[in-house]
Structures are given as structure tokens and as C-alpha cells.
MARDOLUM-873333 format. One line per 2 residues: number of its first residue (from 0); their letters; for each residue x, y, z of C-alpha. Coordinates in steps of 0.25 Angstrom, whole numbers, plus 5000, padded with zeros to 4 digits. Layout:
BEGIN
NUM	A	X,Y,Z | ...
//
This chain:
BEGIN
0	ME	5034,4949,5101 | 5045,4950,5091
2	LN	5036,4952,5080 | 5029,4964,5087
4	KA	5043,4970,5090 | 5047,4968,5075
6	IE	5034,4975,5071 | 5037,4987,5080
8	DA	5051,4988,5076 | 5048,4988,5061
10	AE	5037,4998,5063 | 5046,5007,5071
12	AG	5057,5006,5061 | 5048,5008,5049
14	AK	5041,5020,5055 | 5055,5026,5058
16	DV	5060,5023,5044 | 5048,5031,5038
18	LQ	5050,5043,5047 | 5065,5043,5044
20	QD	5062,5041,5029 | 5071,5028,5029
22	FD	5065,5023,5016 | 5076,5013,5014
24	NL	5073,5006,5027 | 5058,5007,5024
26	AV	5059,4999,5011 | 5064,4985,5015
28	YP	5051,4979,5011 | 5047,4975,5000
30	PN	5060,4972,4992 | 5062,4984,4983
32	GG	5054,4993,4992 | 5055,5008,4993
34	YT	5048,5020,4992 | 5044,5029,4981
36	DE	5047,5044,4982 | 5032,5047,4985
38	EK	5032,5036,4996 | 5044,5043,5003
40	VA	5038,5056,5002 | 5025,5050,5009
42	LR	5034,5044,5020 | 5042,5056,5022
44	SI	5029,5064,5024 | 5024,5056,5036
46	AS	5037,5057,5044 | 5033,5071,5049
48	VP	5019,5067,5053 | 5017,5065,5069
50	NT	5016,5051,5074 | 5020,5045,5060
52	ES	5030,5036,5067 | 5020,5030,5077
54	AL	5010,5028,5066 | 5020,5022,5056
56	RK	5024,5012,5067 | 5010,5007,5069
58	VL	5007,5006,5054 | 5020,4998,5052
60	AN	5018,4989,5064 | 5004,4986,5060
62	AS	5008,4982,5046 | 5019,4974,5051
64	AS	5011,4967,5062 | 5000,4964,5051
66	VI	5009,4956,5043 | 5015,4948,5054
68	FN	5001,4945,5060 | 4997,4940,5046
70	ML	5009,4932,5045 | 5007,4926,5059
72	NW	4993,4922,5055 | 4999,4915,5043
74	FD	5009,4907,5052 | 4998,4904,5062
76	GT	4989,4899,5051 | 4977,4908,5054
78	SD	4978,4915,5040 | 4985,4912,5027
80	PE	4992,4921,5018 | 4987,4923,5004
82	SE	4995,4913,4997 | 4992,4900,4990
84	NW	5004,4894,4994 | 5002,4896,5009
86	TG	5003,4883,5017 | 5005,4888,5031
88	VT	5017,4890,5040 | 5022,4883,5052
90	LV	5032,4889,5061 | 5042,4881,5069
92	DS	5053,4884,5078 | 5066,4881,5070
94	DT	5078,4875,5076 | 5085,4876,5063
96	VG	5100,4880,5063 | 5105,4887,5051
98	DP	5097,4889,5038 | 5083,4884,5040
100	PY	5078,4873,5030 | 5067,4883,5025
102	AM	5065,4897,5019 | 5066,4908,5028
104	LH	5053,4917,5027 | 5061,4930,5028
106	DD	5070,4927,5017 | 5059,4927,5006
108	FY	5051,4938,5012 | 5056,4950,5004
110	DK	5057,4942,4991 | 5042,4937,4993
112	YW	5038,4952,4992 | 5039,4951,4976
114	DW	5031,4939,4976 | 5020,4946,4984
116	RE	5021,4959,4976 | 5019,4951,4963
118	TR	5006,4944,4968 | 5000,4955,4975
120	GD	4996,4962,4963 | 4997,4977,4959
122	KG	4991,4986,4970 | 4997,4999,4964
124	WS	5008,5000,4974 | 5019,4991,4980
126	LD	5028,4991,4992 | 5041,4989,4983
128	MY	5047,4998,4973 | 5046,4989,4961
130	DD	5041,4995,4949 | 5031,4986,4942
132	DA	5030,4994,4930 | 5045,4992,4927
134	R	5043,4977,4924
//
């Protein structure tokens, strides 16, 4: 139930951020994320459309839930991520006090974006604001 609450909370906050044009709060992922001036104009233009907040909540919740559903499938062993290095995962209740003897998944999450971006290839667009041409 906590994941469903987190999805709803994130969808609600994201929709409000779009309507309130809080672009800094909307650019947490990926690292170096942000919006071009043209993207800001597009987001501003939908703020006045009736039912936008409700529609955005649904789109954001669905996108979030899809990611979590896929991740849970990986954890359950009913599907595998597209990685040559995947060996599976086992979740156990932890009674460790203090620092755990293993890496924490959330600690590497944002940094791994850059690894993903490099392997995904050029789609003609990206989620971040990094300028490939500046290299």
C-alpha cells in the first residue's frame, strides 16, 4: 500500500508543480535535468486547459506505476532487466543496526543515469540538459 500512496503523492505533486510552473521542483531527475525555453512555453500553455491537473495526475501515476511494476517483476524473478550482468535479487528482512554491509540501491540511482544515457544511444532527445555537441 505504501508504494501506491507514494505514486499518488508524486503524481499529485508533479501535476501541481506543472500548473504552478515550479520548474526547479520538476527538474530533479535526471541529474542536470531542466527545461528548455520552448519546453517551458509548452508546459505553461497547458496550465489553462480545463482538467489538466487531473489528466497530469493520471499520466504521472501511470508512468510511475509502470516503473515500479517492472522493478517488482525483476525482484520476483518473473522477468529480467536488459542487462548482461543481471544475476537476480533476493530480498530479506534486515536486522542490521548501523551501516549495512552492502551498497544501498538509492545511493547510486541518480549516478547510474549517466551510465544508462551513454548506453541507450542517440534518440534525438534526452531528459537531461547535457549538450552532447559541447564535448
